[in-house]
Each structure stands twice: as structure tokens, then as C-alpha cells.
C-alpha positions in Angstrom: -38.3 -65.1 9.5 -36.9 -67.0 6.7 -33.2 -67.4 5.7 -33.4 -64.8 3.0 -34.7 -62.2 5.4 -32.0 -63.1 7.9 -29.3 -62.6 5.2 -30.9 -59.3 4.1 -31.1 -58.2 7.8 -27.4 -59.1 8.3 -26.4 -57.3 5.1 -28.2 -54.2 6.2 -26.6 -54.4 9.7 -23.1 -54.6 8.1 -24.0 -51.7 5.8 -25.2 -49.7 8.8 -22.0 -50.5 10.7 -19.9 -49.5 7.8 -21.8 -46.2 7.4 -21.5 -45.5 11.1 -17.7 -46.1 10.9 -17.4 -44.0 7.8 -19.4 -41.2 9.5 -17.1 -41.3 12.5 -14.0 -41.3 10.3 -15.3 -38.5 8.2 -16.4 -36.5 11.2 -12.9 -36.7 12.7 -11.3 -35.8 9.4 -13.8 -32.8 9.0 -13.0 -31.6 12.5 -9.2 -31.9 11.8 -9.6 -30.0 8.6 -11.6 -27.3 10.4 -8.9 -27.0 13.0 -6.2 -26.7 10.2 -8.3 -24.1 8.4 -8.9 -22.1 11.6 -5.1 -22.1 12.1 -4.4 -21.0 8.6 -7.1 -18.3 8.7 -5.7 -17.0 11.9 -2.2 -16.9 10.4 -3.5 -15.3 7.2 -5.3 -12.7 9.4 -2.0 -11.9 11.2 -0.2 -11.5 7.9 -3.0 -9.2 6.6 -2.7 -7.1 9.8 1.1 -6.9 9.2 0.7 -5.8 5.6 -1.9 -3.2 6.7 0.5 -1.8 9.3 3.2 -1.6 6.7 0.8 0.1 4.3 -0.1 2.6 7.0 3.5 3.3 7.7 4.2 3.8 4.0 1.2 6.1 3.7 2.5 8.1 6.6 6.0 8.4 5.0 4.4 9.4 1.7 2.3 12.1 3.4 5.4 13.5 5.2 7.3 13.4 1.9 4.5 15.2 0.1 4.4 17.9 2.7 8.2 18.3 2.6 8.1 18.4 -1.2 5.4 21.0 -1.2 7.4 23.1 1.3 10.5 22.7 -0.9 8.6 23.8 -4.0 7.2 26.8 -2.2 10.7 27.8 -1.0 12.1 27.4 -4.5 9.3 29.5 -5.9 10.1 32.3 -3.4 13.8 32.1 -4.3 13.0 32.3 -8.0 10.8 35.4 -7.3 13.6 37.0 -5.3 16.1 36.2 -8.2 13.6 37.7 -10.7 13.3 40.9 -8.6 17.1 41.1 -8.4 17.4 40.8 -12.2 14.9 43.6 -12.6 16.9 45.7 -10.2 20.1 44.7 -12.0 18.6 45.7 -15.3 17.7 49.1 -13.8 21.2 49.5 -12.5 22.7 48.6 -15.9 20.4 51.0 -17.7 21.3 53.8 -15.3 25.0 53.0 -15.6 24.8 53.0 -19.4 23.1 56.5 -19.2 25.8 57.8 -16.9 28.6 56.3 -19.1 27.1 57.9 -22.1 26.6 61.2 -20.3 30.3 61.3 -19.2 31.5 60.1 -22.5 32.7 56.6 -21.5 30.3 54.9 -23.8 29.0 55.6 -27.2 26.3 53.5 -28.8 27.2 52.2 -32.2 
């Protein structure tokens, strides 16, 4: 081999060594990044689970609230119906009383 070939061979060896060192460094950095990402993904998963649990609790509370609200509305409706029936009865009583008052002379319609 001539001197030029030796220089080229030595340059290629140095480039190869540098590539191997870069590959080792990058592999280590990639592995470290993967570990960090795994930790963050696990932490994010835990947070998502916590949020899901809170959403489930909120949904349960809302379901209970809706049921109670519906029951309250039904009770209010029944009360209004009772009041309405009482007003009808009261009107009947007032009509009867007016007829009696007119009959006995306590009231005269003007």
C-alpha cells in the first residue's frame, strides 16, 4: 500500500471510531429519554385514572341529584294538585254559603 492509501485508511478508521462513539452516546441518550418518557407516561396515566375516578364520582352525584330533583318535582306536582282540589272545594263551599246567605237574607246581590 502506498502512503495515500494508508492516510485514507487511517481517516476511515478515525471516522469509524467517531461514528461508534457517537452511536454509543446516542444509544445511551435514547435509552435515558425512553426511561424518562416511560416515567412521564406512567405519571400521566395515573393522573388520567384520578380524573376518571373524579368524573365517575361527579356523575354519580349528578345521577343522585337528578333522581332527588325528579322526586321533588313529583311531590310538588302532587301538592299543587291537592291545592287545586281544595280550591275547587272552597269555591263550592263559597257558592253554597252565598246561596244560604241570600236565602236567609244576609246577602243581597247588587
